[in-house]
Residue, then its C-alpha position, 0 to 999 in steps of 0.5 A: m500500500k502506498f503512502a497516500e492510500f494508507k493516509q486515507l484509512h481510519m486509524y483502526r484500519q491503519a493499525e490493522h494494516l501495520r499488524g498484517h503487512g508492516h515490518l516492525l523495525a524498532e521499539r523505544r520509550q519516550d517519556s510515558f509513551r511506547l513507540r513502535l516503528f514500522a516500514v510499510g511500502d514506501f513510508y514509515a509509520e510510528e505507532w504511539c501508545q501509553w506505556g503499558e497499554e495497548r490502545i493506540l493514541f495516534i500513528h505518525l507517518f513519514q517518508h524521509s529517512a531523517g525521521l529515523h534519527d531518534y531510533l539510531e541511538g538504540i542500534r548497537l553494532p558488534k565491535e567486529l564491524 
């Protein structure tokens, strides 16, 4: 599914699509929120929930790799690389 088409879906349908077709790339905590980053088609989707809860508050969409910056700190490569 392309960015424009996904954007038109209701958030409930977006969440369903992420679970069925998205590729979970990373998860992180920001204050009292749990953020999960998915790659989907030609874009990324960031799912925001209260920490410890499953209800999605909102889904942030972006297409540019600059949006991945906050996730880079959590990546640890082996020393051999």
